[in-house]
C-alpha positions in Angstrom: 70.6 154.1 43.3 67.1 155.2 44.3 63.6 153.9 44.8 61.2 154.0 41.8 60.7 157.4 40.2 63.7 159.0 42.0 67.1 159.4 40.4 68.4 162.1 42.7 68.9 159.9 45.7 71.8 157.4 45.9 71.3 154.7 48.5 73.8 152.0 49.6 72.8 148.6 48.3 71.8 147.3 51.7 69.6 150.3 52.1 67.7 149.5 48.9 67.1 145.9 50.2 65.7 147.2 53.4 63.6 149.7 51.5 62.1 146.9 49.4 61.3 144.9 52.6 59.4 147.8 53.9 57.7 148.3 50.5 56.7 144.6 50.4 55.1 144.8 53.8 53.2 148.0 53.1 52.0 147.2 49.5 50.6 143.8 50.5 48.6 145.5 53.2 47.4 148.2 50.8 46.3 145.6 48.3 44.3 143.6 50.8 42.8 146.8 52.3 41.8 148.1 48.9 40.0 144.9 48.0 38.3 144.8 51.4 37.0 148.4 50.9 35.7 147.5 47.5 33.8 144.6 48.9 32.4 146.5 51.8 31.8 149.9 50.2 28.1 149.9 51.3 28.7 149.8 55.0 27.7 152.7 57.2 30.2 155.4 58.2 31.0 153.8 61.6 32.0 150.6 60.0 34.0 152.3 57.4 36.0 154.2 60.1 36.9 150.9 61.7 38.0 149.4 58.4 40.1 152.4 57.5 41.7 152.3 61.0 42.4 148.6 60.5 44.0 149.2 57.1 46.1 152.0 58.4 47.5 149.8 61.2 47.9 146.6 59.1 50.9 147.9 57.2 52.9 148.9 60.3 52.0 145.6 61.9 53.4 143.7 58.9 56.5 145.8 58.9 57.1 145.0 62.6 56.5 141.3 61.8 59.1 141.4 59.0 61.6 143.2 61.2 61.1 140.6 64.0 61.3 137.4 61.9 63.2 137.9 58.7 66.8 136.7 58.5 69.5 137.1 55.9 69.5 133.4 55.4 67.2 130.6 56.5 68.6 128.7 59.5 67.7 125.4 61.1 68.4 127.0 64.5 65.8 129.7 65.4 67.7 132.1 67.6 65.7 134.9 69.3 67.3 137.9 70.7 65.8 140.7 72.9 65.2 142.8 69.8 63.3 140.0 67.9 61.2 139.2 71.0 60.2 142.8 71.6 59.4 143.6 68.0 57.5 140.3 67.7 55.3 141.1 70.7 54.5 144.5 69.3 53.7 142.9 65.9 51.4 140.3 67.5 49.6 142.9 69.6 49.1 145.3 66.7 47.9 142.5 64.4 45.4 141.3 67.0 44.1 144.8 67.3 43.8 145.0 63.5 41.8 141.8 63.5 39.4 143.2 66.1 39.0 146.4 64.0 38.2 144.4 60.9 35.7 142.3 62.7 34.0 145.5 64.0 34.1 147.1 60.6 32.6 144.0 58.9 29.4 144.2 60.9 30.1 142.5 64.3 28.4 144.1 67.3 30.9 146.0 69.5 29.8 144.1 72.7 30.3 140.7 71.0 33.7 141.8 69.6 34.9 142.9 73.0 33.9 139.6 74.6 34.6 137.0 71.9 37.2 138.4 69.5 40.1 139.2 71.7 41.3 135.6 71.9 40.6 135.0 68.2 42.6 138.1 67.3 45.6 136.9 69.3 45.5 133.4 67.8 45.2 134.9 64.3 48.1 137.3 65.0 50.3 134.4 66.2 49.4 132.3 63.1 50.3 135.3 60.9 53.6 135.7 62.8 54.6 132.1 62.4 54.2 132.4 58.6 57.5 134.4 58.5 59.1 132.9 61.6 62.7 131.8 60.8 62.3 132.8 57.2 65.3 134.0 55.2 65.5 136.4 52.3 65.4 134.8 48.9 68.8 134.9 47.2 68.3 133.4 43.7 70.7 133.2 40.8 67.9 133.9 38.3 65.3 136.7 38.5 61.9 135.4 39.7 58.6 136.0 37.9 56.8 139.2 38.8 55.0 139.1 42.1 51.6 139.8 40.7 51.9 136.8 38.3 52.9 134.5 41.2 50.1 135.8 43.3 47.6 135.2 40.5 48.7 131.6 40.1 48.5 130.9 43.8 45.5 133.0 44.7 43.0 130.2 45.2 45.5 128.2 47.3 46.4 131.2 49.4 42.7 132.0 50.1 42.0 128.3 50.9 44.9 128.1 53.2 43.9 131.4 55.0 40.3 130.1 55.3 41.4 126.8 56.8 43.7 128.6 59.3 40.9 131.1 60.2 38.5 128.2 60.9 41.0 126.4 63.0 41.7 129.6 65.0 38.0 130.3 65.5 37.5 126.7 66.8 40.4 127.0 69.1 39.2 130.4 70.3 35.8 129.0 71.1 37.4 126.2 73.1 39.5 128.7 75.1 37.1 131.5 75.9 33.8 129.5 75.7 32.3 131.7 72.9 29.7 130.4 70.6 30.6 129.3 67.1 27.1 130.3 65.8 26.7 133.8 67.2 25.8 136.8 64.9 29.4 138.0 65.0 30.9 134.7 63.8 30.8 135.5 60.0 32.5 138.9 60.6 35.1 137.5 62.9 35.8 134.6 60.5 36.1 137.0 57.5 38.4 139.3 59.5 40.7 136.4 60.3 40.8 135.4 56.6 41.7 138.9 55.6 44.6 139.2 58.1 46.0 135.7 57.3 45.7 136.3 53.5 47.6 139.6 53.9 50.4 137.7 55.7 50.6 135.2 52.8 50.6 138.1 50.3 53.4 139.8 52.3 55.5 136.6 52.2 55.1 136.4 48.4 56.1 140.0 47.9 59.2 139.5 50.2 60.5 137.0 47.7 61.4 140.0 45.4 63.3 142.0 47.9 66.8 140.9 46.8 66.1 141.2 43.1 67.6 144.6 42.1 65.8 145.1 38.8 65.7 148.1 36.6 62.2 149.3 37.8 63.7 150.0 41.2 66.8 151.8 40.1 69.9 149.7 39.7 73.1 150.1 41.8 76.0 152.1 40.4 79.2 150.2 39.7 81.0 152.1 42.4 78.4 151.0 44.9 78.7 147.4 43.8 82.5 147.5 44.3 82.1 148.9 47.8 79.5 146.3 48.7 81.7 143.5 47.5 84.3 144.5 50.0 82.0 144.3 53.0 82.6 141.6 55.6 81.4 138.0 54.9 78.8 137.3 57.5 75.3 135.8 57.8 74.3 138.3 60.5 75.1 141.9 61.2 77.3 143.8 58.6 77.6 142.5 55.1 74.1 142.6 53.7 75.3 144.7 50.8 77.8 142.0 49.9 75.0 139.5 49.6 72.9 141.9 47.5 75.8 142.8 45.2 76.7 139.1 44.5 73.1 138.4 43.8 72.8 141.4 41.4 75.8 140.3 39.5 74.6 136.7 39.3 71.2 137.8 38.1 72.7 140.2 35.6 74.4 137.3 33.8 71.3 135.1 33.9 69.6 134.5 30.5 66.6 136.6 31.4 68.7 139.7 31.8 70.7 139.4 28.6 68.3 141.7 26.6 68.6 139.4 23.6 72.4 139.6 23.6 73.1 135.9 24.0 72.9 135.3 20.3 75.6 137.9 19.5 78.3 136.7 17.2 81.4 135.6 18.9 84.2 138.2 19.0 82.0 140.8 17.3 82.8 144.2 18.6 79.6 145.6 17.1 77.4 143.3 19.2 75.6 145.0 22.1 77.0 144.3 25.5 75.0 142.4 28.1 74.0 144.4 31.2 76.9 145.8 33.3 79.5 144.0 31.1 81.2 147.2 30.1 82.0 147.9 33.8 82.8 144.3 34.8 85.2 143.8 32.0 86.9 147.2 32.2 90.5 147.3 33.2 91.9 149.3 36.1 92.7 152.9 35.2 91.4 156.4 35.5 88.2 156.9 37.3 85.4 158.3 35.1 83.4 161.3 36.2 80.2 159.3 36.4 80.5 155.7 37.6 78.3 153.0 36.2 75.1 152.8 34.2 71.9 151.2 35.1 71.1 147.7 33.8 68.4 149.0 31.6 70.1 152.2 30.4 69.5 152.7 26.7 73.0 154.3 26.4 74.7 151.2 27.7 72.8 148.9 25.4 73.8 151.0 22.4 77.5 150.9 23.2 79.4 148.3 21.4 82.7 148.4 23.3 83.6 148.5 27.0 83.0 151.8 28.8 85.6 154.1 30.2 87.9 152.2 32.6 86.6 151.7 36.0 88.9 151.0 39.0 88.8 150.9 42.7 90.8 153.2 44.9 93.5 150.5 45.1 93.7 150.3 41.2 92.0 146.9 41.0 89.4 146.3 38.3 85.8 145.7 39.0 86.1 142.0 38.0 89.2 141.6 40.3 87.1 142.8 43.3 84.2 140.6 42.3 86.4 137.6 41.8 88.1 138.0 45.2 84.7 138.4 46.9 83.2 135.3 45.3 86.3 133.1 45.8 86.3 134.0 49.5 82.7 132.8 49.8 83.6 129.5 48.1 86.6 129.0 50.4 84.6 129.7 53.5 82.0 127.2 52.4 84.7 124.6 51.8 86.2 125.2 55.2 82.8 124.8 56.8 82.4 121.4 55.2 85.9 120.3 56.1 85.4 121.4 59.7 82.2 119.2 59.9 84.1 116.3 58.4 87.0 116.7 60.8 84.5 116.5 63.7 84.2 112.8 63.1 87.9 112.3 63.9 87.5 113.5 67.5 86.8 110.7 69.9 86.3 110.3 73.6 86.5 113.5 75.7 87.6 115.5 72.7 84.5 114.6 70.7 82.2 117.5 69.8 78.9 117.7 71.6 75.6 117.8 69.7 75.2 121.6 70.2 78.7 122.2 68.8 77.9 120.0 65.7 74.7 121.9 65.3 76.7 125.2 65.1 78.8 123.7 62.3 75.7 122.5 60.4 74.0 125.8 60.8 77.0 127.6 59.3 76.7 125.4 56.2 73.0 125.9 55.8 73.2 129.7 56.3 76.1 130.1 53.8 74.5 128.0 51.1 72.5 130.7 49.3 75.7 132.9 49.0 77.7 130.0 47.8 75.2 129.2 45.1 75.0 132.8 43.7 78.8 133.1 43.9 79.4 129.9 41.9 76.7 130.7 39.4 77.7 134.3 38.9 81.5 133.8 38.6 81.1 130.9 36.1 78.6 132.9 34.1 80.8 136.0 33.8 83.9 133.9 33.0 82.1 132.1 30.2 80.8 135.4 28.9 84.4 136.8 28.9 85.1 134.7 25.8 82.9 136.9 23.7 83.1 140.3 25.5 86.3 140.6 27.5 88.3 142.5 24.8 90.7 144.0 27.4 91.6 140.5 28.7 90.8 141.3 32.4 89.6 137.8 33.2 92.6 136.2 31.7 95.0 138.5 33.6 93.4 137.6 36.8 93.7 133.8 36.1 90.0 133.6 36.9 89.4 130.3 35.1 92.0 128.5 37.1 91.1 130.0 40.4 87.3 129.3 40.1 87.9 125.7 38.9 90.2 125.2 41.8 87.7 126.4 44.4 84.8 124.5 42.8 86.8 121.3 42.9 87.6 122.1 46.5 83.9 122.4 47.3 83.0 119.1 45.4 85.8 117.2 47.1 84.8 118.4 50.5 81.3 117.3 49.9 82.4 113.9 48.5 84.4 113.3 51.7 81.3 114.2 53.8 78.9 111.6 52.5 80.6 108.5 54.0 80.5 110.2 57.4 76.7 110.7 57.5 76.2 107.8 59.8 79.0 108.9 62.1 78.1 112.5 62.3 74.3 112.0 62.3 73.8 115.1 60.1 70.5 116.9 60.2 68.2 116.7 57.2 68.7 120.5 56.6 72.5 120.0 56.5 72.3 117.0 54.2 70.0 118.9 51.8 72.3 121.9 51.8 75.3 119.8 51.0 73.4 118.1 48.2 72.2 121.5 46.8 75.8 122.9 47.0 77.1 119.8 45.2 74.6 120.3 42.3 75.4 123.9 41.9 79.2 123.4 42.0 79.0 120.6 39.6 76.8 122.6 37.2 79.1 125.6 37.3 82.2 123.5 36.8 80.6 121.7 33.9 79.7 125.0 32.4 83.3 126.2 32.6 84.7 122.9 31.2 82.3 123.0 28.3 82.9 126.7 27.5 86.7 126.5 27.6 87.2 122.9 26.3 89.1 124.2 23.3 90.0 127.7 24.6 92.7 127.5 27.3 91.4 124.7 29.5 94.6 122.7 29.0 96.7 125.5 30.3 94.9 125.4 33.7 97.2 123.9 36.4 95.5 121.9 39.1 96.7 119.5 41.9 96.7 115.8 40.9 93.5 115.2 43.0 91.6 118.0 41.4 93.0 117.0 38.0 91.6 113.5 38.3 88.3 114.9 39.5 88.0 117.2 36.5 89.0 114.3 34.1 86.4 112.0 35.6 83.8 114.8 35.4 84.6 115.4 31.7 83.9 111.8 30.9 
């Protein structure tokens, strides 16, 4: 895979996600700087130099901010390490310096800037930093609308929010350093604060697209997806590629990525395959000379049958690796829920302390996005296999039974957690995460039951508890 316009490079999936984070930080600064230059194009050369210097430093400042604050998944516990603190301090100092340069470039006198704008710059930098503090990457089952469309719809609100935060920062700065709110430098300082804060809002909006691996950025090869799916399951450290691969596969099966294939006739071998279906539904076998086609490849859309067999080094098919990776996520989420429920059984000296309960709740909240995309993606691909899995890969892996089993496990674990809310005193974040997981698991299970109601559902063997649960859900 490669960034836009480059087909020679082949990056790991986690490298593409990091590249997109850097791009989102730099492009948002470039857009704001370009608009600022258009507005102030009549300023003299000294002011233009200050504006250009501020624009040149705004991108690195936002990149440092993203590196210091972004997390793989949102967490109720904001943990700061030495790396995050150091990068955060650099980002705040650099952002404050950018605010001072913008104030100078917008017409403020240099003496007034030196005496009045330092505190305001620091306050604005801290406010911009807090916009991303504790923020997690967006892992969605469906591709989001294009960033420029979202920005267009939110532009007025973003500017109003930035103006309100700039006024509050200016007022607080005047209270701290005793500067006048009605000096000649006030308009320039205020406008500079609005520019910096609006750029932070724009950065946050562009960061929403960092995990969406669409065709315009160069899609991952099938071999890279297989390697990423085998990475460790973790919310921190190694394993970012696994999150990105599961998200890419879930979004590939979403209706917006079907390229008009959803209406294909059932069982028609002449119908065009949805994106990546030829690789996912290929059986284990000989390795082709070139692995994988991009989601938007014209050659792949024109093919009416599965591509050359794709297998891993161990001889397992693409879908088998994907199924194992997704099931592991669902099991881990179920175990997290069961551990939290079991904490209510411990009494007296063996009872868990509030910090220990908080660790269990944090694990549930952090793993929720991966559980949602795993459940949605697996159920979508299994349903699609009715029409496009001519090799019978999904059936040989007994994917329907395994996924239904794990989804029932998630739902039963959540059902057993609700009566304990008064005993455990769960946090609002954990309760919301459990409710969201319940909705996603129920929706995925209903999708499977509806798709296979008359196509093999009766052959699925489940424990009595899960069997009763499925029967009640079908009613």
